[in-house]
N, C-alpha and C positions, 0 to 999 in steps of 0.2 A: 504494500500499501504504499509504504515511504516513496519507494522507487516512481509509482505512477502519481503521484503528488508532485513529484518534484519535476517529471516530466513535463506534467500539466501548467504549473509556475514557468517553466522555461519557455513554452508553446506561447502563453499568453504576455509574456515580458518581453520576448525576443520573435515571436512569430514573423513578424515582418522584414526583418533580417533573415531569420532564416529562409522566407520565401524567397528575396533575394540571392542567398547561396544557391539553392534549390532550382532557381530560374537560370544560374551561370551552368549548372552542373547539365542540366538538360540541354541548352545550347551546346556547351562542350560534345554532349552526346551525339546530337544533331550532326556537329561539326564532324564526326567520326563516323558518323553513316552514310554521308555524300561528301562530292570532290570538292574540293575549295570554291569552284564558280560560285555558289550560291552566296558566302559570306566574304570573297573577298572586296567584295564595295563596301563592307562594313569596316574594314582594316583601315586606320591613320595612315596614308602615302604622305612623309613628308613634303615630297617634293610637287604632288599634286595639294597639298594645300597651299601652299606657298602662290602656287598658282592662282588657286580660286581666289588668293587675297590680294592679290595684284590687280586682279579683273575687278574685284571691287572697291580697290581703289579707282580703277580707270573708269567705274562706272559702266561698266560691261559687265557685271556679272550675272549669270542665268541660273536655272532651276538648279543644273548640274553641279555650280560652286556652292551654293547652298548647302547641297545635300554631300558635299564632301566636308565642311564644317561640322554634319553631324557626325561623322566618323572621329570627331576630338572626343565625345561620348562611346559612341556606339564600339568602338574597340574595347572597351573596358571590360566588354560580357563574353570577348572571344577569349580563347587560349590556345595554347599551339600544342601541348602535350599532357599526360595525365598528371606528372610532377609538377607541371605548372600551374596547372588548376589546382590539386590538390595542395600545395603550397602557399597559395593566393588564398585560397579557401580558410584555411588554417589561420593564418593571420589577420584576415578580414572579421573571422568570427571574434576572436581574443578581441582587437581593438574596436570594433565598431560594435560589441557589445558594450564595452566599457561605455562607449560615446554616447549608446541610448539610454544606458542606465544613468550616466551622469546628466546629459540635457535633453532627452528625449526622442523618439523615432522622427521627429520632424527635422530636427538637427541632425539625426545619423544619415538622413537622405541627404540631405543639403550638404553635408560633408563629403560622402561618397560622389556625389554631380560636380561639384565644384571642383574638389581636388583630381578627379579624374579628368576634367576638360583642363583643367592647367596641368597636370603631369603630361598631358597629349601636347601641349602649346609648348611646352620647355623642351619637348624631344623635338619638336618640329624645329625652332629656334637654331638649336644644336646641330641639325642633322636636314639644313634647308635644302640643300641639294640631290640629297637620297629620294632614291623613288624603293627602298625597301621597306614592304609594310610592317606596321607595328601593332600590334595586340597585346590584349592581358590587361588587367585590374592591380597590376601593381603601383601605379600611380597613385588610383584611390587606397588603396592598402596603405602605403606611405603615408597616403594623407592622415588616417584616422593614428597613425604613428605620430606623426608630426600634431596632431590635435590634442591627443592626449599630452603629449609634450609640454603644450602650451597650456592646459588645465592646470598641468601638476607644478609649473612658475609661476602659476598666476594667485592659484587656489591652495590650500591644503585641504587635498582629498583624502578620501575614506579609503582604507585596503579594500583592495579588490578584487573580486572574486569573480572567474568564469568557470562557469559550467564547463565540463567535469573536472577543473581542479579540485582538489580535493580541500586546500585551505586559503586563505586569502593572501596575495602578494604584497609586499611593501610598494605603495606609488614610485618610491625612489626608484625600485628596480627596475620596472617598466619602462618609465622614464628615460632611463638610463639606457636599457635595450634600444629605446627607438633612437637615442641621438648616436650610438654606436653604430646601428644600422645605417643612418645618415650619411653618416663622417666616412665609414668606408665605400658609399657610391660616390659622395663626390671624390675620395683618392682615385678610384678608379676612373671615374669620366676625367679629375685633370691629367690624368696618365692614359689618358685616349684608351683605356680597355675595352675591348668590344665583346666578344663571345655570344653576343644575341641578345646582349643584355641592354633593356634601353633605360640606363642611369640616370640620364638629361629626366623622363618622367619620375624616376624617383625622386630625382631633386624637387620637380615642378610640385608634385603631389605633396610633398612632405611641408614644404612652404607654404603652399595656402593652405594646408591643415593646422600649421602651426600660427598664423597669420588669423583666420577664423574664429579661432578659439583664444588667442593668446590678443586680440582687438579688439571682437567684436560678440562671441557668445556669451549668453547670461550666466551668473554664477548658477553653479548645480547647486540644487537646495540641500545636499548632503554634504556641501563644501564647506569651510570655513576661512576667513580671512587670513593672511600669513600676514 
């Protein structure tokens, strides 16, 4: 009975986030069952986005150009491999669940959308002349890590406990994990490290999440002033 009650509580509290994760897993399954043709147009291609931006500035943007801007968000719902999607969903669950607990579901979805778009924009800026498509929710995942760091530096947060972890974790440890992750991304980007990883998207998403919570987000009810 305790297990059922706990599961019911998780579904009630984090149902929207679980729905988002389930959607990404279903989309990934669809990617595996069909060829790349159907979802290629939803991936973000830096060179094509830059061309569409130039058309917009020149006043000659078409519907295709506006659809190209839509890939800044749609690419976050696609993944390249099982390892890619599972790793992203694990960290999305941990940090987005914390954001939902502290700020509510609306802020959780806002952080996801804003940081996913900002991550794609940052990747495009760093790779403006490339036509290699980008996909993955890594920008939004790092966005939630930045968001948690912003909250942790601004407010005194309660010890977080994310199901199914057995015990609360000191906020400083999670904030340190977020800071360490983004520092590794920065060093890799500055060292021109490739490997198929969109480090620019990581940095852009992280910075956007940090800005949202450090400058704009309201005080979480469970938090105390420093």
